[in-house]
C-alpha positions in Angstrom: 19.8 -64.3 58.5 20.4 -66.1 55.2 20.9 -63.7 52.3 17.8 -63.3 50.0 19.7 -64.7 47.0 19.3 -68.2 48.6 15.5 -68.1 48.8 14.6 -70.3 45.7 16.0 -73.8 45.2 15.9 -73.3 41.4 18.1 -70.2 41.7 20.6 -72.0 43.9 20.8 -74.9 41.5 21.4 -72.5 38.5 24.0 -70.5 40.4 25.9 -73.7 41.2 25.7 -74.7 37.5 26.9 -71.3 36.3 29.9 -71.5 38.7 30.9 -74.8 37.0 30.2 -73.9 33.4 30.8 -70.1 33.2 28.3 -67.5 32.0 28.5 -68.0 28.2 28.4 -71.8 28.4 25.5 -71.6 30.9 23.5 -69.5 28.4 24.2 -72.0 25.6 23.0 -74.9 27.9 19.7 -73.3 28.8 18.9 -71.8 25.4 17.2 -75.0 24.0 14.9 -75.1 27.0 13.8 -71.5 26.4 13.3 -72.1 22.7 11.2 -75.3 23.2 9.0 -73.3 25.7 8.3 -70.7 23.1 10.6 -68.1 24.8 12.9 -65.7 23.0 16.7 -65.5 23.0 16.4 -62.1 24.7 14.4 -63.6 27.6 17.1 -66.3 27.9 19.8 -63.5 28.1 17.9 -61.7 30.8 17.5 -64.8 32.8 21.2 -65.6 32.4 22.1 -62.1 33.4 19.9 -62.5 36.5 21.7 -65.7 37.6 25.1 -64.0 36.9 24.0 -61.1 39.1 23.0 -63.4 42.0 26.3 -65.2 41.7 28.2 -61.8 41.8 26.3 -60.8 44.9 27.5 -64.1 46.5 31.1 -63.7 45.4 31.2 -60.1 46.6 30.3 -60.8 50.2 26.5 -61.2 50.3 25.8 -57.5 51.0 22.3 -56.5 51.9 21.3 -52.8 52.2 18.3 -52.1 54.5 16.5 -48.9 55.4 16.7 -48.8 59.2 13.4 -48.4 61.1 11.6 -46.9 58.1 9.3 -48.0 55.3 10.1 -44.8 53.4 13.2 -43.2 52.0 13.0 -39.5 52.8 16.6 -38.3 53.0 17.0 -38.9 49.3 18.8 -37.5 46.2 16.4 -35.5 44.2 15.1 -36.9 41.0 16.0 -33.6 39.3 19.6 -34.0 40.2 19.8 -37.7 39.1 18.4 -36.8 35.7 21.4 -34.6 35.0 23.9 -37.4 35.8 25.7 -39.8 33.6 25.5 -43.5 34.5 29.3 -43.3 35.0 28.6 -40.8 37.9 26.7 -43.4 39.8 29.3 -44.6 42.3 28.8 -48.1 43.5 29.5 -48.8 47.2 30.1 -52.5 46.3 30.6 -54.3 43.0 27.4 -56.3 43.6 24.8 -56.1 46.4 21.1 -56.4 47.2 18.7 -53.6 48.4 15.9 -54.8 50.7 12.6 -53.2 49.5 10.2 -55.4 51.5 9.1 -52.5 53.7 9.3 -49.7 51.1 5.9 -48.2 50.5 7.0 -46.8 47.2 8.0 -50.2 45.6 6.0 -53.2 44.4 9.2 -55.3 44.6 10.8 -57.1 47.5 14.5 -56.9 46.5 16.7 -55.3 43.8 20.0 -56.9 43.1 22.6 -54.5 41.6 25.8 -55.5 39.7 28.5 -53.5 37.9 29.9 -55.6 35.1 32.6 -53.0 34.1 30.5 -51.3 31.5 26.9 -51.2 32.8 24.9 -51.1 36.0 22.5 -54.0 36.0 19.4 -53.8 38.2 17.3 -56.9 38.8 14.0 -56.2 40.6 12.2 -59.2 42.0 9.3 -60.3 44.1 7.7 -63.7 45.0 4.1 -64.3 44.0 2.1 -67.5 43.8 5.2 -69.5 44.7 7.3 -68.2 41.9 9.8 -65.4 41.4 8.7 -62.5 39.2 11.5 -60.2 38.1 12.4 -57.4 35.7 15.8 -56.2 34.7 17.2 -52.8 33.7 20.7 -52.3 32.3 22.1 -48.8 32.4 25.2 -48.3 30.2 28.1 -46.1 31.3 28.6 -43.1 29.2 24.9 -42.4 28.8 22.6 -40.0 30.6 20.6 -41.7 33.4 17.2 -40.1 32.5 17.6 -41.0 28.8 18.5 -44.6 29.6 15.5 -45.1 32.0 13.1 -43.4 29.6 14.3 -45.6 26.7 13.9 -48.8 28.8 10.4 -47.9 30.2 9.1 -46.3 27.0 10.6 -48.2 24.1 10.3 -51.6 25.7 6.9 -50.8 27.3 8.4 -52.0 30.6 5.9 -50.2 32.8 3.1 -52.1 31.0 4.9 -55.4 31.6 5.2 -54.6 35.3 1.5 -53.7 35.6 0.6 -57.0 34.0 2.9 -59.0 36.4 2.4 -57.1 39.6 -1.2 -55.9 38.9 -2.7 -52.6 37.8 -1.9 -51.0 41.2 1.8 -51.6 40.9 4.1 -48.7 41.8 5.6 -46.3 39.2 8.9 -47.8 38.1 10.5 -44.4 37.6 10.1 -43.6 41.3 11.4 -47.0 42.3 14.6 -46.8 40.2 15.3 -43.1 41.1 15.0 -43.9 44.8 17.2 -47.0 44.5 19.9 -44.8 42.8 19.6 -42.3 45.7 20.1 -45.2 48.2 23.2 -46.3 46.3 24.7 -42.8 46.2 23.9 -42.3 49.9 25.5 -45.6 50.9 28.6 -44.9 48.7 29.1 -41.4 50.2 28.6 -42.4 53.8 30.1 -45.8 54.0 32.5 -44.7 56.8 30.1 -42.4 58.7 28.8 -44.6 61.5 25.8 -42.4 62.5 24.4 -42.8 58.9 25.6 -46.2 57.7 25.8 -49.1 60.1 27.3 -52.5 59.3 26.2 -55.8 60.9 27.7 -59.1 59.9 26.2 -62.5 60.6 27.8 -65.9 59.8 25.3 -68.3 58.3 25.8 -72.1 58.2 25.1 -73.5 54.8 23.3 -76.7 53.7 24.9 -79.0 51.1 21.5 -80.7 50.6 19.8 -77.4 49.7 22.8 -76.0 47.8 23.4 -73.2 50.3 27.1 -72.5 51.0 28.4 -71.2 54.3 28.3 -67.4 54.0 28.5 -64.2 55.9 25.6 -61.7 55.3 26.8 -58.2 55.6 23.8 -56.0 56.4 24.2 -52.3 55.8 21.6 -50.3 57.7 20.9 -46.7 56.4 20.0 -44.6 59.4 18.1 -41.5 58.6 18.4 -38.5 61.0 15.3 -37.2 62.7 14.8 -33.5 63.3 12.6 -31.6 65.8 11.6 -28.0 66.0 12.8 -26.7 69.4 12.9 -22.9 69.1 13.8 -20.1 66.7 17.5 -20.7 67.1 17.1 -23.8 65.0 15.4 -22.0 62.2 17.1 -20.2 59.3 16.1 -16.5 59.3 17.1 -16.0 55.7 14.2 -14.9 53.3 11.0 -13.2 54.2 8.6 -16.1 54.6 6.3 -16.0 57.6 6.2 -19.8 57.6 8.6 -22.5 58.8 9.3 -25.7 57.0 11.7 -28.6 56.8 13.9 -29.0 53.7 14.9 -32.6 53.6 18.5 -33.8 53.1 19.5 -34.2 49.5 22.4 -34.4 47.0 23.5 -31.4 45.0 25.6 -31.4 41.8 28.2 -28.8 42.8 30.2 -27.2 39.9 34.0 -26.8 40.2 36.6 -25.2 38.0 36.0 -22.7 35.2 32.6 -21.4 34.4 32.9 -22.3 30.8 33.8 -25.9 31.3 33.0 -26.9 35.0 33.4 -30.3 36.5 30.8 -31.6 38.9 30.9 -33.4 42.2 27.9 -34.8 44.2 27.8 -33.3 47.7 25.3 -34.0 50.5 23.2 -31.1 52.0 21.9 -32.0 55.4 18.2 -31.5 56.2 17.5 -28.0 57.8 14.7 -25.8 59.0 13.9 -22.9 56.7 11.9 -19.7 57.0 11.6 -17.4 60.1 7.9 -17.5 61.0 6.2 -18.9 64.0 3.7 -21.1 61.9 5.1 -24.5 61.1 3.8 -26.0 57.8 1.7 -29.1 58.5 3.3 -31.6 56.2 4.0 -34.8 58.2 7.0 -36.9 57.1 7.0 -40.4 58.6 10.4 -41.7 59.7 
């Protein structure tokens, strides 16, 4: 399977041009075209950053992260935990990679390309509509709180309104999409070497000189979510006094270490578990 960064001929041509000229020179070359079309310098910068991100994905092994056998992401890091984190706490499993969102019910996008440029995490969300690529970009700066950065981008720049105009009024909430993508990144980073949760599959793809596609190996990372069944009271925690039984999904926790006055924090994974001690199972169905 060819990597998604090679879908559009125009993108492939621009990636090839940037490889020859460099990022800054590339931006200077395309700026007159943007100005003559009535576009702003800021829009030119976003486009240039997008091409640079695609190029970084190529140079860093064409990694594609997929959710295995699921259109949802249930074993996720809670939004409440993410909001407390600094952007610097977001550990990247690879310097640049792509997350496949084509089957994600919670996203209006098909793919998100992620790139760490040494100071910021750059997210480029994109989908193909009417034969063209629609995309939006978020740049989260290290040293800043994740929630503050996301709120500033969505609120100050009215990004959600832009998304609604491009993808339609029924587009998904961008906050949910970005928080779930951050959860996927953290999960991948933490379990890269745990084969029952993160599976690697590499495919060598023959390129095409005519179509500007180089020979490349697509490294597909499958995230495998565990499934749980209720098979007797031995599998149920008896702590607490609830007369119900429910599943608490897997999640990350910010665990404090060191002194109470000035603790340090480390993200740890808490496996999904049954809770409660009653015989009645709550009827919430989670599709996996």
